[in-house]
TIBA-430743 format. One line per field, with one value per atom (N, C-alpha, C): residue number from 1; chain; z negated, y, x negated. Coordinates in steps of 0.2 Angstrom, whole numbers, padded with zeros to 4 digits, m for minus. Layout:
REM residues N
pati = [NUM,...]
tise = [A,...]
zz = [Z,...]
yy = [Y,...]
xx = [X,...]
REM end
This chain:
REM residues 240
pati = [1,1,1,2,2,2,3,3,3,4,4,4,5,5,5,6,6,6,7,7,7,8,8,8,9,9,9,10,10,10,11,11,11,12,12,12,13,13,13,14,14,14,15,15,15,16,16,16,17,17,17,18,18,18,19,19,19,20,20,20,21,21,21,22,22,22,23,23,23,24,24,24,25,25,25,26,26,26,27,27,27,28,28,28,29,29,29,30,30,30,31,31,31,32,32,32,33,33,33,34,34,34,35,35,35,36,36,36,37,37,37,38,38,38,39,39,39,40,40,40,41,41,41,42,42,42,43,43,43,44,44,44,45,45,45,46,46,46,47,47,47,48,48,48,49,49,49,50,50,50,51,51,51,52,52,52,53,53,53,54,54,54,55,55,55,56,56,56,57,57,57,58,58,58,59,59,59,60,60,60,61,61,61,62,62,62,63,63,63,64,64,64,65,65,65,66,66,66,67,67,67,68,68,68,69,69,69,70,70,70,71,71,71,72,72,72,73,73,73,74,74,74,75,75,75,76,76,76,77,77,77,78,78,78,79,79,79,80,80,80,81,81,81,82,82,82,83,83,83,84,84,84,85,85,85,86,86,86,87,87,87,88,88,88,89,89,89,90,90,90,91,91,91,92,92,92,93,93,93,94,94,94,95,95,95,96,96,96,97,97,97,98,98,98,99,99,99,100,100,100,101,101,101,102,102,102,103,103,103,104,104,104,105,105,105,106,106,106,107,107,107,108,108,108,109,109,109,110,110,110,111,111,111,112,112,112,113,113,113,114,114,114,115,115,115,116,116,116,117,117,117,118,118,118,119,119,119,120,120,120,121,121,121,122,122,122,123,123,123,124,124,124,125,125,125,126,126,126,127,127,127,128,128,128,129,129,129,130,130,130,131,131,131,132,132,132,133,133,133,134,134,134,135,135,135,136,136,136,137,137,137,138,138,138,139,139,139,140,140,140,141,141,141,142,142,142,143,143,143,144,144,144,145,145,145,146,146,146,147,147,147,148,148,148,149,149,149,150,150,150,151,151,151,152,152,152,153,153,153,154,154,154,155,155,155,156,156,156,157,157,157,158,158,158,159,159,159,160,160,160,161,161,161,162,162,162,163,163,163,164,164,164,165,165,165,166,166,166,167,167,167,168,168,168,169,169,169,170,170,170,171,171,171,172,172,172,173,173,173,174,174,174,175,175,175,176,176,176,177,177,177,178,178,178,179,179,179,180,180,180,181,181,181,182,182,182,183,183,183,184,184,184,185,185,185,186,186,186,187,187,187,188,188,188,189,189,189,190,190,190,191,191,191,192,192,192,193,193,193,194,194,194,195,195,195,196,196,196,197,197,197,198,198,198,199,199,199,200,200,200,201,201,201,202,202,202,203,203,203,204,204,204,205,205,205,206,206,206,207,207,207,208,208,208,209,209,209,210,210,210,211,211,211,212,212,212,213,213,213,214,214,214,215,215,215,216,216,216,217,217,217,218,218,218,219,219,219,220,220,220,221,221,221,222,222,222,223,223,223,224,224,224,225,225,225,226,226,226,227,227,227,228,228,228,229,229,229,230,230,230,231,231,231,232,232,232,233,233,233,234,234,234,235,235,235,236,236,236,237,237,237,238,238,238,239,239,239,240,240,240]
tise = [A,A,A,A,A,A,A,A,A,A,A,A,A,A,A,A,A,A,A,A,A,A,A,A,A,A,A,A,A,A,A,A,A,A,A,A,A,A,A,A,A,A,A,A,A,A,A,A,A,A,A,A,A,A,A,A,A,A,A,A,A,A,A,A,A,A,A,A,A,A,A,A,A,A,A,A,A,A,A,A,A,A,A,A,A,A,A,A,A,A,A,A,A,A,A,A,A,A,A,A,A,A,A,A,A,A,A,A,A,A,A,A,A,A,A,A,A,A,A,A,A,A,A,A,A,A,A,A,A,A,A,A,A,A,A,A,A,A,A,A,A,A,A,A,A,A,A,A,A,A,A,A,A,A,A,A,A,A,A,A,A,A,A,A,A,A,A,A,A,A,A,A,A,A,A,A,A,A,A,A,A,A,A,A,A,A,A,A,A,A,A,A,A,A,A,A,A,A,A,A,A,A,A,A,A,A,A,A,A,A,A,A,A,A,A,A,A,A,A,A,A,A,A,A,A,A,A,A,A,A,A,A,A,A,A,A,A,A,A,A,A,A,A,A,A,A,A,A,A,A,A,A,A,A,A,A,A,A,A,A,A,A,A,A,A,A,A,A,A,A,A,A,A,A,A,A,A,A,A,A,A,A,A,A,A,A,A,A,A,A,A,A,A,A,A,A,A,A,A,A,A,A,A,A,A,A,A,A,A,A,A,A,A,A,A,A,A,A,A,A,A,A,A,A,A,A,A,A,A,A,A,A,A,A,A,A,A,A,A,A,A,A,A,A,A,A,A,A,A,A,A,A,A,A,A,A,A,A,A,A,A,A,A,A,A,A,A,A,A,A,A,A,A,A,A,A,A,A,A,A,A,A,A,A,A,A,A,A,A,A,A,A,A,A,A,A,A,A,A,A,A,A,A,A,A,A,A,A,A,A,A,A,A,A,A,A,A,A,A,A,A,A,A,A,A,A,A,A,A,A,A,A,A,A,A,A,A,A,A,A,A,A,A,A,A,A,A,A,A,A,A,A,A,A,A,A,A,A,A,A,A,A,A,A,A,A,A,A,A,A,A,A,A,A,A,A,A,A,A,A,A,A,A,A,A,A,A,A,A,A,A,A,A,A,A,A,A,A,A,A,A,A,A,A,A,A,A,A,A,A,A,A,A,A,A,A,A,A,A,A,A,A,A,A,A,A,A,A,A,A,A,A,A,A,A,A,A,A,A,A,A,A,A,A,A,A,A,A,A,A,A,A,A,A,A,A,A,A,A,A,A,A,A,A,A,A,A,A,A,A,A,A,A,A,A,A,A,A,A,A,A,A,A,A,A,A,A,A,A,A,A,A,A,A,A,A,A,A,A,A,A,A,A,A,A,A,A,A,A,A,A,A,A,A,A,A,A,A,A,A,A,A,A,A,A,A,A,A,A,A,A,A,A,A,A,A,A,A,A,A,A,A,A,A,A,A,A,A,A,A,A,A,A,A,A,A,A,A,A,A,A,A,A,A,A,A,A,A,A,A,A,A,A,A,A,A,A,A,A,A,A,A,A,A,A,A,A,A,A,A,A,A,A,A,A,A,A,A,A,A,A,A,A,A,A,A,A,A,A,A,A,A,A,A,A,A,A,A,A,A]
zz = [0179,0176,0169,0165,0158,0158,0162,0163,0165,0170,0173,0167,0164,0158,0153,0151,0146,0148,0155,0157,0157,0159,0158,0151,0147,0140,0137,0139,0136,0139,0146,0149,0146,0144,0141,0134,0131,0124,0124,0129,0130,0132,0136,0138,0132,0128,0122,0117,0117,0112,0114,0121,0124,0123,0124,0123,0116,0111,0104,0102,0105,0104,0106,0112,0115,0111,0109,0105,0098,0095,0089,0090,0096,0097,0098,0102,0103,0096,0092,0085,0081,0081,0077,0080,0087,0090,0088,0087,0085,0078,0074,0067,0066,0069,0069,0071,0076,0078,0073,0070,0065,0059,0057,0051,0053,0059,0061,0061,0063,0063,0056,0052,0045,0041,0043,0039,0042,0048,0050,0047,0046,0042,0035,0032,0025,0024,0029,0029,0030,0034,0035,0028,0024,0018,0012,0011,0005,0003,0007,0005,0003,0007,0005,m0002,m0003,m0009,m0015,m0013,m0019,m0021,m0016,m0018,m0022,m0020,m0024,m0031,m0032,m0038,m0043,m0039,m0043,m0045,m0041,m0043,m0049,m0049,m0054,m0061,m0060,m0066,m0069,m0064,m0067,m0070,m0067,m0070,m0077,m0078,m0084,m0089,m0087,m0092,m0093,m0088,m0088,m0087,m0091,m0091,m0095,m0094,m0098,m0096,m0102,m0101,m0101,m0097,m0097,m0093,m0093,m0090,m0082,m0079,m0072,m0070,m0076,m0074,m0074,m0075,m0074,m0068,m0064,m0057,m0058,m0064,m0065,m0067,m0066,m0067,m0062,m0064,m0059,m0053,m0053,m0046,m0041,m0044,m0040,m0037,m0042,m0040,m0035,m0037,m0033,m0026,m0027,m0021,m0017,m0021,m0017,m0014,m0017,m0014,m0008,m0008,m0002,0001,0002,0004,0011,0016,0023,0024,0020,0020,0018,0013,0011,0016,0019,0024,0030,0032,0038,0037,0031,0029,0029,0026,0026,0033,0037,0044,0048,0048,0051,0050,0043,0041,0044,0044,0046,0053,0058,0065,0067,0062,0063,0062,0059,0057,0061,0066,0070,0077,0080,0087,0092,0095,0100,0105,0111,0116,0115,0110,0109,0104,0102,0097,0099,0105,0108,0107,0109,0108,0100,0096,0089,0087,0089,0088,0091,0096,0099,0095,0092,0088,0081,0079,0073,0074,0080,0082,0082,0085,0085,0078,0074,0067,0063,0064,0061,0063,0069,0071,0068,0068,0064,0057,0054,0047,0046,0051,0051,0052,0057,0059,0053,0050,0044,0038,0036,0029,0029,0035,0035,0039,0045,0050,0056,0058,0065,0068,0071,0075,0070,0064,0058,0052,0048,0043,0045,0041,0043,0043,0046,0046,0039,0034,0028,0025,0026,0023,0027,0033,0037,0035,0034,0031,0025,0020,0014,0014,0018,0019,0023,0028,0032,0027,0022,0017,0011,0012,0006,0001,0003,m0002,m0001,m0007,m0006,m0012,m0011,m0016,m0022,m0028,m0034,m0038,m0040,m0045,m0051,m0056,m0062,m0062,m0059,m0058,m0052,m0052,m0047,m0041,m0041,m0036,m0032,m0035,m0031,m0027,m0030,m0027,m0021,m0020,m0014,m0009,m0011,m0006,m0003,m0008,m0007,m0002,m0003,0001,0009,0010,0017,0020,0015,0018,0017,0011,0010,0012,0018,0021,0020,0017,0016,0008,0007,0000,m0004,0000,m0002,m0004,0001,m0001,m0007,m0007,m0013,m0020,m0020,m0026,m0027,m0022,m0022,m0025,m0024,m0027,m0034,m0037,m0043,m0043,m0037,m0037,m0037,m0037,m0037,m0031,m0028,m0023,m0027,m0025,m0028,m0023,m0025,m0020,m0014,m0010,m0004,m0005,0001,0000,0000,m0006,m0007,m0004,0002,0006,0002,0000,m0004,0001,0001,0005,0003,m0004,m0006,m0004,m0004,m0002,0005,0009,0016,0018,0015,0016,0014,0008,0006,0010,0013,0017,0024,0027,0033,0034,0029,0028,0028,0024,0023,0029,0032,0038,0044,0044,0049,0048,0042,0040,0041,0038,0039,0046,0051,0058,0061,0059,0062,0059,0053,0050,0053,0054,0057,0064,0068,0075,0075,0070,0070,0068,0063,0061,0066,0070,0076,0081,0082,0088,0086,0079,0077,0069,0067,0060,0056,0059,0055,0051,0052,0049,0042,0041,0035,0028,0027,0021,0021,0026,0027,0022,0020,0016,0018,0025,0027,0026,0027,0026,0019,0014,0007,0005,0008,0006,0009,0015,0017,0013,0011,0006,0000,m0003,m0009,m0009,m0004,m0003,m0002,0002,0003,m0004,m0008,m0015,m0019,m0018,m0022,m0019,m0013,m0010,m0012,m0012,m0014,m0022,m0026,m0033,m0034,m0030,m0031,m0028,m0023,m0020,m0026,m0029,m0035,m0040,m0042,m0047,m0045,m0039,m0036,m0036,m0035,m0035,m0042,m0047,m0054,m0057,m0056,m0060,m0056,m0050,m0046,m0042,m0041,m0036,m0039,m0036,m0039,m0036,m0038,m0036,m0028,m0027,m0020,m0015,m0017,m0013,m0011,m0016,m0015,m0011,m0012,m0007,0000,0001,0008,0011,0007,0009,0012,0009,0012,0019]
yy = [0136,0132,0134,0137,0139,0145,0150,0156,0155,0150,0148,0145,0140,0137,0141,0146,0151,0155,0157,0161,0157,0150,0146,0145,0144,0143,0150,0156,0162,0163,0161,0162,0157,0151,0146,0148,0151,0154,0160,0164,0170,0167,0162,0159,0156,0152,0149,0155,0160,0165,0169,0170,0173,0168,0162,0157,0157,0157,0157,0164,0169,0176,0175,0173,0172,0168,0162,0157,0161,0164,0168,0173,0176,0182,0178,0173,0169,0167,0164,0161,0167,0173,0179,0181,0181,0183,0178,0172,0167,0168,0169,0171,0177,0182,0188,0187,0183,0182,0178,0173,0169,0173,0177,0181,0186,0189,0193,0189,0183,0179,0177,0176,0174,0180,0186,0192,0194,0193,0193,0189,0183,0178,0180,0183,0185,0191,0196,0201,0199,0194,0192,0188,0186,0182,0187,0192,0195,0199,0203,0207,0203,0198,0194,0191,0189,0185,0190,0196,0202,0203,0203,0204,0198,0192,0186,0186,0188,0189,0194,0199,0204,0201,0197,0194,0189,0185,0181,0184,0190,0194,0197,0199,0202,0196,0190,0185,0183,0183,0181,0186,0193,0198,0202,0201,0205,0213,0217,0224,0226,0224,0226,0233,0237,0244,0245,0249,0251,0257,0260,0266,0266,0260,0260,0258,0257,0256,0263,0268,0275,0278,0281,0284,0290,0293,0299,0297,0291,0290,0293,0295,0299,0296,0289,0286,0287,0286,0287,0294,0299,0306,0309,0307,0310,0306,0299,0295,0292,0288,0285,0289,0295,0299,0303,0304,0307,0302,0296,0290,0291,0293,0294,0299,0305,0310,0307,0303,0301,0296,0292,0287,0290,0295,0299,0303,0305,0309,0304,0298,0293,0291,0290,0287,0292,0299,0304,0304,0304,0304,0298,0292,0286,0286,0289,0289,0294,0300,0305,0303,0297,0295,0289,0287,0281,0284,0279,0281,0275,0276,0271,0274,0271,0274,0274,0270,0269,0274,0279,0284,0286,0288,0291,0286,0279,0274,0274,0274,0274,0280,0286,0291,0290,0287,0285,0280,0276,0271,0274,0279,0283,0287,0290,0293,0289,0283,0278,0275,0274,0272,0278,0284,0289,0290,0289,0290,0284,0278,0272,0274,0277,0279,0284,0289,0294,0291,0287,0284,0280,0276,0272,0276,0281,0284,0291,0295,0302,0304,0302,0305,0300,0299,0295,0298,0303,0307,0308,0310,0311,0307,0303,0300,0295,0294,0288,0282,0277,0270,0267,0268,0265,0268,0274,0277,0274,0273,0270,0263,0259,0253,0253,0257,0258,0259,0264,0266,0260,0257,0252,0245,0245,0239,0241,0247,0249,0254,0256,0261,0268,0272,0279,0283,0290,0294,0295,0294,0294,0300,0304,0310,0309,0312,0311,0314,0320,0323,0321,0320,0318,0322,0329,0333,0333,0332,0331,0324,0319,0313,0313,0317,0318,0321,0326,0329,0324,0320,0316,0310,0308,0302,0304,0310,0312,0316,0319,0323,0321,0317,0316,0309,0309,0303,0302,0306,0306,0304,0300,0299,0305,0308,0314,0320,0320,0325,0323,0317,0315,0316,0315,0317,0324,0328,0335,0338,0335,0338,0334,0331,0328,0321,0318,0311,0305,0299,0293,0289,0285,0280,0274,0272,0266,0261,0255,0250,0249,0245,0244,0241,0240,0237,0243,0244,0249,0248,0249,0248,0251,0248,0251,0255,0262,0266,0265,0265,0264,0258,0252,0246,0246,0249,0249,0253,0259,0264,0260,0257,0254,0249,0245,0239,0242,0246,0249,0252,0256,0260,0255,0250,0246,0242,0239,0235,0240,0246,0251,0252,0254,0255,0249,0243,0237,0235,0236,0234,0239,0245,0250,0248,0246,0245,0238,0233,0227,0228,0232,0234,0237,0242,0245,0241,0236,0232,0226,0225,0220,0223,0229,0232,0233,0234,0235,0234,0229,0227,0232,0237,0242,0247,0247,0251,0248,0242,0239,0242,0245,0247,0255,0258,0265,0268,0275,0278,0278,0279,0279,0272,0267,0260,0259,0261,0260,0264,0270,0274,0271,0268,0264,0258,0255,0249,0251,0256,0259,0261,0264,0266,0260,0255,0249,0245,0245,0242,0246,0253,0257,0255,0255,0254,0247,0242,0235,0235,0239,0239,0242,0248,0251,0247,0243,0238,0233,0231,0226,0229,0235,0238,0240,0241,0242,0235,0230,0223,0221,0223,0221,0225,0231,0236,0239,0239,0242,0238,0239,0236,0229,0227,0220,0214,0209,0202,0201,0202,0201,0206,0213,0217,0216,0213,0211,0205,0200,0194,0196,0201,0203,0206,0210,0214,0209,0203,0198,0196]
xx = [m0231,m0226,m0224,m0229,m0228,m0223,m0225,m0221,m0214,m0213,m0207,m0203,m0206,m0203,m0201,m0205,m0203,m0196,m0197,m0191,m0184,m0185,m0179,m0177,m0182,m0180,m0176,m0179,m0176,m0169,m0168,m0162,m0157,m0159,m0154,m0152,m0157,m0155,m0150,m0151,m0147,m0140,m0139,m0133,m0130,m0134,m0131,m0128,m0132,m0130,m0123,m0123,m0117,m0111,m0112,m0107,m0104,m0109,m0107,m0104,m0106,m0102,m0095,m0094,m0088,m0083,m0086,m0082,m0080,m0085,m0083,m0078,m0078,m0073,m0066,m0066,m0060,m0057,m0061,m0059,m0056,m0060,m0057,m0051,m0050,m0043,m0038,m0039,m0034,m0032,m0038,m0036,m0032,m0033,m0030,m0022,m0021,m0015,m0011,m0014,m0011,m0009,m0014,m0012,m0006,m0006,m0001,0006,0006,0012,0014,0009,0011,0014,0011,0014,0021,0022,0029,0034,0032,0036,0037,0032,0032,0037,0037,0041,0049,0050,0057,0059,0055,0057,0057,0052,0052,0058,0061,0066,0073,0075,0080,0079,0072,0070,0071,0069,0069,0077,0081,0088,0091,0089,0090,0087,0081,0078,0082,0084,0088,0095,0098,0104,0103,0098,0097,0095,0092,0091,0097,0102,0108,0112,0112,0116,0114,0107,0104,0105,0104,0104,0110,0115,0121,0120,0123,0123,0117,0111,0105,0103,0102,0101,0093,0091,0084,0083,0077,0075,0077,0077,0078,0085,0089,0096,0100,0097,0100,0097,0102,0100,0096,0096,0092,0084,0082,0075,0071,0065,0061,0059,0058,0057,0063,0069,0075,0076,0075,0076,0071,0064,0059,0058,0058,0056,0062,0066,0071,0076,0078,0083,0080,0074,0070,0066,0069,0065,0063,0067,0065,0060,0060,0055,0048,0048,0041,0039,0044,0042,0039,0042,0040,0034,0033,0026,0020,0021,0016,0015,0020,0019,0015,0017,0014,0006,0005,m0002,m0006,m0003,m0005,m0008,m0003,m0005,m0009,m0010,m0015,m0022,m0023,m0029,m0032,m0028,m0030,m0031,m0035,m0036,m0034,m0029,m0027,m0022,m0021,m0017,m0009,m0007,0000,0003,0000,0003,0009,0010,0016,0022,0020,0025,0027,0023,0024,0029,0028,0032,0039,0040,0046,0050,0046,0049,0051,0048,0050,0056,0057,0063,0069,0068,0074,0075,0070,0071,0075,0073,0076,0083,0085,0092,0096,0093,0097,0098,0093,0094,0100,0100,0105,0112,0112,0119,0122,0118,0120,0122,0118,0118,0120,0120,0121,0127,0127,0132,0132,0138,0139,0145,0145,0150,0156,0154,0159,0155,0159,0156,0151,0146,0141,0144,0141,0143,0145,0140,0141,0148,0150,0156,0162,0161,0166,0168,0163,0164,0167,0165,0169,0176,0178,0185,0189,0186,0189,0191,0187,0188,0192,0195,0200,0197,0192,0189,0192,0191,0194,0190,0191,0188,0193,0191,0196,0194,0199,0198,0202,0201,0204,0211,0212,0219,0223,0229,0233,0233,0233,0233,0227,0221,0215,0215,0218,0218,0222,0227,0231,0227,0223,0218,0213,0210,0205,0207,0213,0216,0216,0217,0218,0211,0207,0202,0195,0194,0187,0185,0181,0178,0171,0168,0160,0159,0155,0153,0150,0146,0143,0148,0153,0158,0162,0163,0167,0164,0157,0153,0153,0152,0152,0158,0164,0170,0172,0167,0168,0172,0172,0176,0171,0174,0170,0173,0169,0170,0173,0179,0182,0185,0185,0188,0183,0185,0181,0174,0170,0163,0158,0155,0151,0144,0143,0137,0131,0126,0120,0116,0117,0112,0105,0104,0097,0094,0098,0095,0093,0098,0097,0091,0090,0085,0078,0078,0071,0069,0074,0072,0070,0074,0073,0066,0065,0059,0053,0054,0048,0047,0052,0051,0048,0050,0047,0039,0038,0031,0026,0029,0025,0024,0029,0028,0023,0023,0018,0011,0011,0004,0001,0005,0003,0001,0004,0002,m0005,m0006,m0012,m0018,m0017,m0022,m0023,m0018,m0019,m0023,m0023,m0027,m0034,m0035,m0042,m0042,m0046,m0047,m0051,m0054,m0058,m0054,m0047,m0043,m0040,m0042,m0039,m0041,m0047,m0049,m0049,m0046,m0046,m0040,m0041,m0036,m0029,m0028,m0021,m0018,m0022,m0019,m0017,m0021,m0020,m0014,m0013,m0007,m0001,m0001,0005,0007,0002,0003,0005,0003,0005,0013,0015,0022,0026,0023,0027,0028,0023,0024,0030,0029,0034,0041,0042,0049,0051,0046,0049,0051,0047,0049,0056,0057,0063,0069,0068,0073,0075,0069,0071,0075,0073,0077,0084,0085,0092,0096,0093,0096,0097,0093,0094,0099,0100,0104,0110,0111,0116,0120,0126,0131,0133,0139,0141,0138,0139,0136,0138,0145,0147,0144,0143,0140,0133,0129,0122,0122,0127,0127,0128,0133,0135,0129,0125,0120,0114,0114,0109,0111]
REM end
């Protein structure tokens, strides 16, 4: 009876331990899902809130001059103007350091995100969508001399081409390519990071995660500077 009783006790303890482990696993899974949901809500709020913060700063300080109010600042020249390059580089490093079966799907998502960036800011069967919006809302390329203006009215439909020839975009809705890029890149990287952490929490303190978070912070800061110092109030409101 003693041996049988001991076996029953051990079996009962094992069952209790397994039930406790199962309960803990369920609790952890619920916690991870809740955190994932909260982060999604945070991402939906932070970028519009950043634009609003920039608008309030602009209203309070007017044409305040600072290092970041000049497009020649090092963060703009090295990082923002090459934003999708840095985003892609960090993304590739990130997925090269993780181990899960959905890496191919992540690469497909990157391809679609890249195409969307190209269509909006670089090319869309001719001028990019942002330039088409500018022209459709009454914008044009303006030069100092009359002869060049005649050429620009009929020929220059790209913002890059206008600047290359020494002109300026005037009139129309000046769609912020920087604000779009920074927001688009941030949402893409954030979603990929969340998917990785959702699949395995062990990646949370690894170098690739820290690098992604560092770049996300830089993109957020650059978006704030764009909202503070560039574009009109109406353009920023419409961007929201």
